[in-house]
N, C-alpha and C positions, 0 to 999 in steps of 0.2 A: 365817493369814499361812504359808504353804509354802516352804521354804528348796529352794531347788534347787540352788545352786551358790555360788561364793564367787570373789574375784579374790586371795586371800591367794596368797603364793607357799610351795609346798610343796617338799620335797626329798625326801621319801621317797613310795614308792608307798603305796596305803593295803592293804595286805597286811590287815591284820590289822582292820581296819574291816569288810571285805568278809567276811571269817571270822566276826565276829560278826553282822553281818547272818545271813549261812546259818543261824548257829548261836539265833538267835533264830527264825527259821521253822519250823526242824527242832523244837525243844522246842515251838511252839505247835500243830504237827500232833502231837505227840506226844503234848500233853495235851488233842486232842480239839478243838483249833481254838475251844478254850473253850464247847462244848455243854456237857461236860459238868462239873461244879462238884468232883465228888467224885476227877477226875482230874486240877486245878487244886493241888487241898489238898495235897498231900504236897510238892510247889514251894513253896509259898507261904510269904510270913513269917507266922509268929502272933502271936498279942498274948496274953498274960499264959498262957502255958505255959511261961514257963522260957527261958532260952537256948539256943539251938539254929544254933550257926556255920556247917553245910550249908547251911541256909535264908536266911545272908546273901548266899552265891554263886546255890543256883537262882533266889531269888524273881524276880533280874534280868532272867532272861530268861523270864519267863513274860508273857502279853498276855491280855486279857478281851476280845477280838472285833477284826475285822479291821480297824476303823479303830483300834482300839488301834496294834495290830500298825505296820501302814502309815503313821501319823503317827510314832510314833516310830523306823520305818528311815528316813524320809526326813530327821528332826535326824539321827540318827545317822549319815548319808551326810554331809548340809552341816556338820556341825562334828566330826565325826572326822576327817574329810578333812585339815581342818586342825592340831590338835592332830597326828596321827600323821604329816603330813605336816611335820613341825618334829621329831616328838619318833624319829622311826622304829618301827616293829612292838613291840619287845620291851619298850620304856618305859611308849611311850601304853597296852600291855594292863594295867602295872601301874597307873599313872592312872585306867584304865576301872575295872578291877575294886576297886581303892582303893576307891573313890569312894563305891560299889556297897556295899562291904560296912562300910562305915565308918559309911555312914548307914542301916545295914537292923540294924547293932548297935546305934547309937545308938536306933534308933526300937523296937526290939526291950527295949531294957533303959529307954525310956522309958515305954512298955507293960508292963512287969511287974505292974503295979500293975491290970492291965484286970479286971474282976469280969465271968466269962460268965454267975454266974445273977442275977445284977443286972440284966443286958442280956436275958438271957430272960424276967423277972419283966415289966421294962417291956414286950417285946415281947405277952406274954400280958394285958397290962392295955391293948395298945393292941389289942387283937386282940378284945377283948370275948366270949374264950371259959373257958367253966367247965368243971369236968370231965362236971357232966351235961349241957352243951353239946353238949360230943364226944360223950359217948357218946351222945345223941339225934341228932348226925347220923351215926353209924354205925348208928345201925337205921334210917335216912329212906335211908341206903342201900344198906344188906340189901332194906329192900323196893321200892327199885328194880330191883334186880335180877332180886327174883322177879318183880315184873309182867313184867317184858324177857323172861320163862320162863327165868330160868335155873336149876339145878339147885342146889342146897341147899350142895354141895359147892365148887359155881361161885362163890355168894355169898359165901361164908366166903372163900373165894381172897381177892376182889373185897375185900371188907372189910378184910382183913388188908391186902393191897395199899395200900390208899387209907392205913389205921392208918401204913405205913412209911415212904410217903413225908411222911405230916403229922409226923411224929416225928425226919426229916430234919432237916425247914423247922425244927420245934422246935430242933434241934441249931446247925444255921447261924445263926439268930436269938443263941443265946447265943454264939457261934462270932466271932473277929475274926482279919481276916488283910490285908494286902496284898501287892500283885505288879505288876510294871513296869521297864523301864528308866527312865521318865522322872524320876527324880532323876539318876540320871548323865547323862544327856542335859544336862539344865540345869548339873550340875557344866562340861560339855564347853563350855558355850556360856557358862558363866562366863571359863572359861580364854581364850577365843577373845576375849573380851571385854578380858581382860589383856594379852594377847599382840600383836592385830591388832584393837585399834578402829575403824581407820579405814578398813580394807580393807571394801568393799561384798558383801552378800549379795545374790542374784538372789531373789526373792519372788513368787509365785504365789500368786494371789486370786483365789476363785471368788464372784463375790455376780451372783444370780440368775441361775445358771446359765452368766453372761460371764466369761471369764477373760481378767484381765491381770497384766503382768509387767512390775514395774519393779525399782529397784536401792536399798536404803538402806546405810547404813554398820552393821557390826555393834554397834557401840557403841548406836547408835538401836534396833536389834532387841534386844538383849539386854537394857536396859533398859526398854523396852516388857514384853517379854514376863517379866523374873524383878520389877520392878517389878508388873506386874498379882498375880504370886503374893504380893509381900510382903504385898502389901495387903488379898489377899483374907484370905488367912491371917491378921494384925491383926483383921481384924471377927468374924471366929472364937474371939478369944483363946488363936493362933496354939494351935488342938487338931489333931491327927494327923489330920487330911486331907488331901487331894492337894495341894491352896494347901502346907502346911508342908513335907511330906516336897516336894515340888520346892523349894523356898526353901532347904530342908537341902542337898539336891543343891547348888544355886547358889552357898551360901557356903563349902560344902567344897570347889567349882570353884575358886573365885576364891581362897582360899588356896594351894591347889595351885598354880596359873599363876604366884599371886606368889612363893610360894617356890622354883618353877622358876627362875624367871626371875631372885631374887636370888642364886641358886645359879651362875647363867650354865651353866644344863643346856639353853636355849634360846637363839639367836638373833633375835630379834625384827628387825636392824637399824634403829634408832631409830624405833621405828614402834610400841613399844611404849604400855601408858595411861598409863605414868606421863609419856613422852616427849611425849606429845598431850597429856597437864595441863601440862606446862610451856611448851610453846607451841614445844618443841625437838627437832621430830622432823623425820624424814623430811630433804628439803633443808635443816631449819633446827637439824638436830641439830648440838649444842657438845658439848666433851669438857671436863672440870674446870677447863679455864685459861677458858674461853670461847670457845675457835678452833671453828672448823668443821670436822665432821670429815669428810673427802672419802672417799667408800665407792666402789669400784670396782665398776661393772654387775656384777650376780652373774647369772647362767646360771643359770635351775631346769635342775639336775639331778636326773632319779630315780635312788636307788640301783640301784635294777634294771637300769638299761642301761650296756652296756656300750661302750669307744671305739671308733666304726664305724674302719673300715680307708681306706673313700676317703667324700670328703664328697660329702654328699647336693647333691643338685643344685639348685638354687635355683628360683622361679617364672621365666617367658619374662617376658620386655621386656611380652606382652601383659595378659598375668596380673597384673602390677607394676602397671600403668597402669586396669587395670577397678580396682583395689581405690580404687587414692590417689582414682581417678575418685568414687567410692564415700563418700573420706574429706572429698573436698573437696565432694559434695555434703548431706552432713551440716550440714556450716561453713555450704553457702551459704543452707540451713533454719533454721540458730540452733540446730539440736541439738548441742550442744558435747561434749556427757558423751558420746555417741552415737558421735562423730567421733572422739575418744580411744578408745574401746572398741576400733572399730573398726580405729584404725591400732596399737594393741596385738597384737590379735589377726594381725593383716599381717604382725608382725616377729615372729611368732612362729617363723615360716618364712622371713620375708626382713627379718632386722634392719637394712637398708641402707636399707629405703627409705624415704625421703624426700619429703615434699608438697610442691609448691612455693613459694617464696616469699610468695603473696599468701596462700595455704590457710594459713601457719603463723603467717603473722601476723593475720590473724582468730580464729582459731583460739586463738592466747594470750590474743589481746585478750576473747574472746568470757568465755573462762574466766574471767578476771579479773576482769572484769564482774558475773558472776555471785559470787564469792566465792571459788569453787574453786579455792586457791592451791597445791595440793598435786596438781591435774593443771595446772593455769599453768605454776606455778615452772619445771620438767622441758621444758614445749614452749618457755618462752622462751627456758630456756640451749639447748638445741638450734636455736633459729631463731640464738641469737647465733654459733653455732659452725659451722651451717652458711652463713650469709650476713654474713659480717662488715664487707661493705661499706655493710650496711643497716642496723645495728645498734644504732646511735645511742639511735633512739625506743624500742628493747626494752630496753637497757639500764638508759635511766631507767623503763622499768614494772618491770623485774625488779628496780632498787632501792626502789620504790617497796612492790612483793611482803615485799621484807626489812624495810623497817620498818613493813610490817601485823602482823607478829611479831616485833618488839623488838629486828631484828638490826640494830643502827647499823652495826657491825664491816663487815658481808657487803654494809649498802648503800654503803659508802662505798669498797670495795672493786673494787663493779661499778663507780660513779662515777669511778672511778680510769681505768678502762679509755674512757670516752666523748671521742673527740675533738671538742672544743669548737668545733673550726672549721667543721666541718662542721654546726655546728644552726643551724636558723632562732629567728626573734628568740623566739616562745613557748617555742619549746624549753631556749633560753636561763635563763628566770626559771623552768622547774619546776626544771630543773639548779639556781639557787641555792637553791631554796625547798626542795629534797629535801637539797643539803649543810649547811644550816643545820637541818634538822630531826634529821639523820643528827649531826651534832656537837653537836647542842643537847641 
């Protein structure tokens, strides 16, 4: 699953994320695009050779191949965008490097007891080679060179080259190192889980040369990826493999996300993990006294934008109608989430765009039937505000949504605005049941 983007609100342009992507690509090129192991070794995090703080930084920018690099950079863009978008560039850089340095420091400390000689002996035993066999192998290579007509000087050079390469391989068998930004990226994913669990991430999946794009919540995505790493690590006894290193990054990131949230250094607008777990999030957010929190709609303003002297011209009536027809088309087809996404995207340019009464009504009902309450409630509230003369039925549905989230006070407030004289017999019965549930 490849994350392509998210609908989480961001308030800072991702300057640092772009710089970090460029830095990773530059280091990848500088280390020979992972084609030369000797070029990577000075940058990588070594095991069993003491503590080297410089490696705690450099190893986070090294990658072992194009697939490793591209996969990590896609994740960096998808989730770095959210974290930097809420923190700003310099705090984000501190978090990014802080997770990387801390994870590498812990890893290198845990691996201080790594025995390279024992690993080398294990490799020798597995290879089945001994000194006599090695000398015999050298003689076979020399004989092959002679049969090909090479001079004794060329034979000696060929044997020396073989011996040099063989000794390098033996040396690598006793060395242990790690590198890559994956632990940091799992940390960023865990931070997103704390700050924006209900926001959605657009996922690209390629199966048998066929691509599919769909959306899942950050909570679902994070629990899947982090859960797999924790499970895999547990199967290996939490040995220092990639799964354990990824899990370490996730644990560090989760701690950082919680700490920054509790210190009020980030505003999650009542959509954080704690609010979601309590059920009092988004439109159901409550203060410490249990009263609803009224939030003014907040426009997403990038910190690099300057106030414009002239108001940007909005879309023409034809453009507006065409977009609203697309929303109505998705509603007609029963694709309510696509309808909501289309409406939200259109309102970025045209905030006052409003579908017709029937479309809004069917959209709200459709979202509610699918249990998509966080999307349904704002649509219900918009319907009530835009079409007050036809809003009685929608008020009943909104009150029911409040009760679904144990918000009896909110349900009673909504029901208090219902015009009883305009209710049908069936609606009168529904009103009575909702009042009993809210007061009970």
